C-alpha positions as CSV (number, residue, x, y, z in Angstrom):
1,M,27.3,5.7,-19.2
2,L,27.7,3.6,-22.5
3,T,24.5,2.3,-24.1
4,Q,24.4,-1.3,-23.6
5,A,23.5,-3.4,-26.6
6,L,22.5,-7.2,-26.7
7,V,23.6,-8.8,-30.2
8,V,22.4,-12.3,-31.1
9,D,23.2,-14.1,-34.3
10,D,24.5,-17.6,-34.9
11,S,27.0,-16.8,-37.0
12,R,30.3,-15.6,-35.1
13,S,31.7,-13.8,-37.9
14,V,28.4,-11.4,-38.1
15,L,28.5,-11.1,-34.3
16,N,32.2,-9.9,-34.4
17,F,31.4,-7.6,-37.4
18,L,28.6,-6.1,-35.6
19,K,30.4,-6.0,-32.2
20,R,33.1,-4.0,-34.1
21,H,30.7,-1.7,-35.9
22,I,28.6,-0.8,-33.0
23,E,31.3,-0.4,-30.7
24,A,33.5,2.2,-33.0
25,E,32.7,5.3,-31.8
26,G,33.1,4.3,-28.3
27,L,29.5,4.8,-27.2
28,V,28.2,1.3,-27.1
29,E,29.4,-1.8,-25.1
30,A,28.0,-4.9,-26.8
31,T,27.4,-8.3,-25.2
32,T,27.2,-11.1,-28.0
33,F,25.3,-14.5,-28.0
34,L,25.5,-17.4,-30.6
35,D,22.5,-19.1,-28.7
36,P,19.3,-17.0,-28.3
37,V,18.1,-18.9,-25.6
38,E,21.4,-17.8,-23.6
39,A,20.5,-14.3,-24.7
40,L,17.5,-14.5,-23.4
41,A,18.6,-15.9,-20.0
42,C,21.0,-13.1,-19.9
43,A,18.5,-10.1,-20.5
44,Q,16.6,-11.7,-17.4
45,E,19.7,-10.7,-15.2
46,R,20.9,-7.3,-17.0
47,V,19.5,-4.2,-18.3
48,F,19.9,-3.6,-22.2
49,D,19.0,-0.4,-24.1
50,L,19.5,-1.7,-27.5
51,V,18.8,-5.4,-29.0
52,L,19.9,-6.7,-32.6
53,V,18.9,-10.0,-33.6
54,D,19.0,-12.2,-36.4
55,Y,16.2,-13.5,-38.3
56,E,17.2,-17.2,-39.2
57,M,18.6,-19.1,-36.1
58,P,18.3,-22.9,-35.1
59,H,16.1,-23.3,-32.0
60,M,14.4,-20.1,-31.9
61,D,14.0,-17.6,-34.9
62,G,14.4,-13.7,-34.4
63,I,10.5,-13.1,-34.4
64,G,10.1,-15.6,-31.5
65,F,13.1,-14.4,-29.6
66,I,11.8,-10.6,-30.0
67,R,8.1,-12.1,-28.4
68,A,10.1,-13.7,-25.4
69,F,12.3,-10.4,-25.1
70,R,9.1,-8.1,-24.9
71,R,7.6,-10.3,-22.3
72,L,10.5,-9.6,-20.0
73,P,9.9,-7.1,-17.3
74,G,10.9,-3.6,-18.0
75,C,11.8,-4.5,-21.9
76,T,8.4,-3.3,-23.5
77,D,10.0,0.0,-25.1
78,I,13.8,-1.3,-25.7
79,P,14.6,-0.5,-29.4
80,I,15.1,-3.9,-31.1
81,A,16.3,-4.6,-34.6
82,M,15.8,-7.5,-36.7
83,I,18.9,-8.5,-38.9
84,T,17.6,-10.4,-42.1
85,S,18.3,-10.6,-45.9
86,R,14.7,-11.5,-46.2
87,Q,12.8,-8.3,-46.4
88,T,9.4,-9.4,-47.3
89,D,6.2,-7.7,-46.3
90,D,5.0,-11.1,-44.5
91,V,8.3,-11.2,-42.6
92,K,8.3,-7.4,-41.8
93,M,4.6,-7.6,-40.6
94,E,5.3,-10.5,-38.3
95,A,8.3,-9.0,-36.7
96,L,6.6,-5.6,-36.3
97,Q,3.8,-7.4,-34.7
98,A,5.9,-9.3,-32.1
99,G,7.6,-5.8,-31.1
100,A,10.4,-5.3,-33.6
101,T,11.4,-1.5,-34.0
102,D,13.3,-1.6,-37.3
103,F,15.1,-4.0,-39.5
104,L,18.7,-3.9,-40.7
105,P,20.2,-5.4,-43.8
106,K,22.3,-8.4,-43.8
107,Q,24.9,-6.5,-45.9
108,P,28.3,-5.6,-44.4
109,Q,29.6,-2.2,-45.2
110,S,26.3,-1.3,-46.0
111,L,25.6,2.6,-45.6
112,E,21.9,2.0,-44.9
113,M,23.3,-0.6,-41.8
114,T,25.5,2.3,-40.5
115,V,22.6,4.9,-40.8
116,R,20.0,2.8,-39.1
117,L,22.5,1.4,-36.4
118,R,23.3,5.2,-35.3
119,N,19.6,5.9,-35.2
120,L,18.9,2.8,-33.0
121,I,22.0,3.7,-30.6
122,Q,20.6,7.2,-30.0
123,L,16.9,5.9,-29.7
124,G,18.4,3.6,-26.9
125,A,20.1,5.9,-25.1
126,A,17.2,8.4,-25.3
127,V,14.9,5.6,-23.9
128,R,17.2,5.1,-20.9
129,K,17.2,8.5,-20.0
130,L,13.6,8.6,-20.3
131,N,13.4,5.4,-18.1
132,D,15.8,6.9,-15.4
133,R,14.0,9.9,-15.3
134,A,10.7,8.2,-14.7
135,A,12.1,6.1,-12.0
136,H,13.5,9.3,-10.4
137,L,10.3,10.9,-10.7
138,A,8.4,7.8,-9.1
139,S,10.7,7.8,-6.4
140,D,10.1,11.7,-5.7
141,V,6.6,10.9,-5.7
142,A,6.7,8.1,-3.4
143,A,8.9,10.0,-0.8
144,A,6.2,13.0,-1.1
145,T,3.5,10.7,-0.7
146,R,4.9,8.9,2.4
147,K,5.6,12.5,4.0
148,L,1.7,13.4,3.3
149,G,0.8,10.1,4.8
150,E,2.9,10.6,8.0
151,R,1.6,14.2,8.5
152,E,-1.8,12.8,8.1
153,E,-1.3,10.2,10.6
154,E,0.2,12.5,13.2
155,I,-2.7,15.3,12.8
156,I,-5.2,12.5,13.3
157,L,-3.7,11.3,16.6
158,R,-2.9,14.7,17.9
159,L,-6.6,15.8,17.4
160,A,-7.5,12.6,19.1
161,L,-5.4,13.1,22.1
162,A,-6.4,16.7,22.4
163,V,-10.1,15.6,22.9
164,E,-8.9,12.9,25.4
165,Y,-7.3,15.2,27.5
166,R,-10.4,16.8,28.4
167,D,-11.8,13.3,29.5
168,N,-8.6,12.3,31.6
169,D,-5.5,13.4,32.4
170,T,-2.9,11.2,30.3
171,G,-4.5,10.8,27.0
172,E,-3.6,7.0,26.9
173,H,-7.1,5.7,26.3
174,T,-6.9,6.6,22.7
175,L,-3.7,4.8,22.3
176,R,-4.7,1.6,23.8
177,V,-8.1,1.5,22.0
178,A,-6.0,1.8,18.9
179,R,-3.8,-1.0,19.6
180,Y,-6.7,-3.2,20.8
181,S,-8.5,-2.4,17.6
182,R,-5.6,-3.5,15.7
183,I,-5.2,-6.8,17.3
184,I,-8.9,-7.4,16.6
185,A,-8.5,-6.4,13.1
186,N,-5.6,-8.3,12.3
187,Q,-7.2,-11.4,13.8
188,L,-10.3,-11.1,12.1
189,G,-7.9,-11.3,8.8
190,L,-9.2,-8.0,7.4
191,P,-7.0,-6.6,4.6
192,A,-3.6,-5.0,5.9
193,R,-4.6,-1.8,4.8
194,L,-8.0,-1.6,6.7
195,C,-6.1,-3.1,9.8
196,R,-3.7,-0.3,9.5
197,D,-6.3,2.4,8.8
198,I,-8.6,1.0,11.7
199,Y,-5.4,1.5,13.9
200,L,-4.9,5.2,12.8
201,A,-8.5,6.2,12.7
202,A,-9.7,4.3,16.0
203,P,-8.4,7.3,18.5
204,L,-11.0,9.6,16.7
205,H,-14.1,7.2,17.8
206,D,-14.5,10.1,20.7
207,V,-13.9,13.2,19.0
208,G,-17.5,14.2,19.5
209,K,-16.7,14.7,23.3
210,V,-15.3,18.0,22.4
211,A,-18.9,19.5,22.5
212,I,-20.0,17.9,26.0
213,P,-20.1,20.5,28.8
214,D,-17.3,19.6,31.5
215,N,-19.8,19.3,34.3
216,I,-21.4,16.6,32.5
217,L,-18.4,15.0,30.8
218,L,-16.2,15.0,34.1
219,K,-19.0,14.4,36.7
220,P,-17.7,12.1,39.2
221,G,-21.0,10.7,40.2
222,K,-24.0,8.8,38.3
223,L,-25.3,10.7,35.3
224,T,-29.2,11.6,35.2
225,D,-31.2,10.6,32.4
226,E,-30.8,14.1,30.9
227,E,-27.1,14.3,31.3
228,M,-26.5,10.6,29.5
229,A,-28.7,11.8,26.6
230,V,-26.3,14.7,26.2
231,I,-23.3,12.4,26.5
232,R,-24.8,10.0,23.9
233,T,-24.6,13.0,21.4
234,H,-21.0,12.8,21.0
235,A,-21.2,9.8,18.7
236,T,-23.5,11.8,16.2
237,I,-21.4,15.2,16.9
238,G,-18.3,13.3,16.0
239,E,-19.6,11.9,12.7
240,R,-20.6,15.6,11.9
241,I,-17.2,16.9,12.6
242,L,-15.5,14.3,10.6
243,A,-18.1,14.0,7.6
244,D,-17.6,14.9,4.3
245,S,-13.7,14.6,4.3
246,S,-11.7,14.0,1.2
247,C,-9.3,11.9,3.3
248,E,-10.1,8.2,3.5
249,L,-8.8,8.0,7.0
250,I,-11.1,10.7,8.3
251,Q,-13.9,9.2,6.2
252,L,-13.1,5.9,8.4
253,G,-12.8,7.9,11.7
254,A,-16.4,9.3,10.9
255,Q,-18.0,5.7,10.5
256,I,-16.3,4.9,13.8
257,A,-17.4,8.0,15.6
258,A,-20.8,7.1,14.7
259,G,-21.0,3.4,15.1
260,H,-19.1,2.7,18.2
261,H,-22.0,2.7,20.5
262,E,-24.2,0.8,18.4
263,R,-24.9,-2.8,19.8
264,W,-25.0,-6.1,17.9
265,D,-28.6,-6.6,18.8
266,G,-29.8,-3.3,17.6
267,A,-30.3,-1.7,21.1
268,G,-27.3,0.8,20.7
269,Y,-27.2,4.4,19.9
270,P,-27.6,6.7,17.9
271,N,-29.1,5.1,15.1
272,G,-30.1,1.6,16.5
273,L,-28.2,-0.6,13.8
274,K,-27.6,-3.9,14.3
275,A,-25.2,-6.8,13.3
276,D,-23.6,-6.2,10.0
277,E,-25.4,-2.9,9.5
278,I,-22.9,-1.5,11.7
279,P,-19.4,-0.8,9.8
280,V,-17.0,-3.4,10.8
281,A,-14.4,-0.8,11.9
282,A,-17.1,0.5,14.6
283,R,-17.4,-3.0,15.4
284,V,-14.2,-3.5,16.3
285,V,-13.7,-0.4,18.1
286,A,-16.8,-1.0,20.0
287,V,-15.1,-3.9,21.8
288,A,-11.6,-2.1,22.4
289,D,-13.2,0.9,23.5
290,V,-15.6,-0.7,26.3
291,F,-12.6,-3.0,27.3
292,D,-10.5,-0.3,28.2
293,A,-13.2,1.9,29.8
294,L,-13.9,-1.0,31.9
295,T,-10.3,-1.6,33.1
296,T,-9.2,2.1,33.6
297,R,-10.1,4.5,36.4
298,R,-12.8,7.2,35.3
299,P,-14.2,10.3,37.4
300,Y,-17.3,8.1,38.1
301,K,-15.8,4.6,38.8
302,E,-12.6,2.4,39.9
303,P,-11.2,0.0,37.3
304,M,-12.3,-3.4,36.8
305,S,-9.9,-6.4,37.0
306,L,-9.1,-7.8,33.5
307,E,-10.5,-11.3,34.2
308,A,-13.8,-9.5,35.2
309,A,-13.7,-7.4,31.9
310,R,-12.9,-10.3,30.1
311,N,-15.8,-12.2,31.4
312,Y,-18.2,-9.2,30.6
313,L,-17.2,-9.1,26.9
314,A,-17.6,-13.3,26.4
315,E,-21.0,-12.7,28.2
316,N,-22.2,-10.0,26.1
317,A,-20.8,-11.3,22.8
318,G,-23.9,-11.6,20.3
319,R,-25.8,-9.0,22.3
320,Q,-23.7,-5.8,22.6
321,F,-20.5,-7.1,20.4
322,D,-20.2,-8.8,17.3
323,P,-19.1,-12.2,18.6
324,A,-16.5,-12.4,15.8
325,C,-14.7,-9.1,17.4
326,V,-14.9,-10.8,20.7
327,E,-13.5,-14.0,19.5
328,A,-10.5,-12.3,18.0
329,F,-9.8,-10.0,20.8
330,L,-9.8,-12.8,23.5
331,S,-7.8,-15.2,21.2
332,R,-4.9,-12.5,21.6
333,W,-5.3,-12.4,25.3
334,D,-1.4,-12.3,26.1
335,E,-1.0,-9.2,24.0
336,V,-4.1,-7.5,25.5
337,V,-2.7,-8.0,28.9
338,E,0.6,-6.7,27.8
339,I,-1.1,-3.4,26.5
340,A,-3.3,-3.1,29.6
341,A,-0.3,-3.5,32.0
342,G,1.5,-0.6,30.7
343,Q,3.7,-1.9,27.7
344,R,2.3,1.0,25.7
345,A,3.8,2.6,22.4
346,T,4.6,6.4,23.4
347,P,2.4,9.0,21.7
348,F,3.6,8.8,17.7
349,Q,6.1,6.1,18.4
350,R,6.1,4.5,14.7
351,T,6.0,0.8,14.8
352,E,5.3,0.0,11.3
353,A,6.0,1.5,7.8
354,P,3.2,4.1,7.1
355,L,0.8,2.8,4.0
356,A,0.9,5.3,1.2
357,P,-2.8,6.5,0.2
358,S,-4.3,4.5,-2.6
C-alpha cells in the first residue's frame, strides 16, 4: 500500500516540486492543497500517513495548521514536517510544541531535504503499520472478550436452570424472573450495563435451594415452622455459594440471592434490611420473583390470576416491596402479560448483544 502524504503550500510551483520529489520512488501518493482550510477538511475524511505543511500561508500559518490537525481523531502520532526558510529557535520551538515532527528547508534540490523526506516517508509507513497492527489486536481482544462474556452468561444460566429443575419440571421460572427483572430495571432508568447484568444474574436468586432437602422443597402441603426455617436458609446459602467471586455477574448474583427475600419495611429475611439498605438488584428481583411465584402452579398451591397478583403487588408496595419497583413493573403491564402468557424466550436465546466486561 502506498504511503499517503498530505502536502500543503500556498505556492503552486512548490507544491508541484514537492509532489514530484516525494512520489519519485513510487512509494508515496501525494494529495496537494493550496488552501490549509481545505486541507484540514480533507484530513477529516481521509487517513494520511505523512503531512508536509508550509510555515507562511494566508488565512492560517503552518503552526496553526499543525495544532488543528493534531486535534483531529487519529492524527496525534502522524509525522508532520514544517517547510520553512525561517529556521529560528523561536519558530522551531513553537512548531514542536504545536506537534511538528521535523523541519524541511525551503531549498529545492537540497540534499538535506532529500534525506529528511526519505526518513519521514519511512517513519510514516512504520506508524501506519503499527496503527494497523494495534487495530487488528484490538479487534482480536474484543472478539475474545465477547466470547468469554458469552460463555460466562451461559454458565450462569445453566447453573440456575440446574437448580430450578429441582423445584419444578420446566426450569422456566428463572427465565421469566430474568425477563420481569429486566422490565423493572429498564423502567427504573438504571444504567444499561446494570439492567443487562440484573437480567443475567437474576436466575441465580434461588441457587441456595440446592442445599434444601427434597422432602421440604417439594412438599405438596403447608410447611411447618421448622421446615419454613430450613427453606429460609436458601438465601444465606445462595450468597455463600456465590460470594468472593472475581466475576462481576456472580458478585451481583450473590447480592440478589442474599437480598431477594428482604422486605421494604424491614420484616424480611435473612438480615432484616429495609428500604435502600437492600441492594437495588435484589429489590428488583423480589418483585419479579414473587409475581411469578404467585401466578404459577407450585407443589403446594394453585396459580393466582394475573389481576389478583397485580393487586397483591400494588397492595404491598411500600411494605413488602420497593414502591418504585412495583410502579415500574405495573407500568409495563402489557409486556408482563405477554411473558406470563407463554411468549417466552427459549433457554439461551440471545435477544441482545452481550456486553463486554468493563
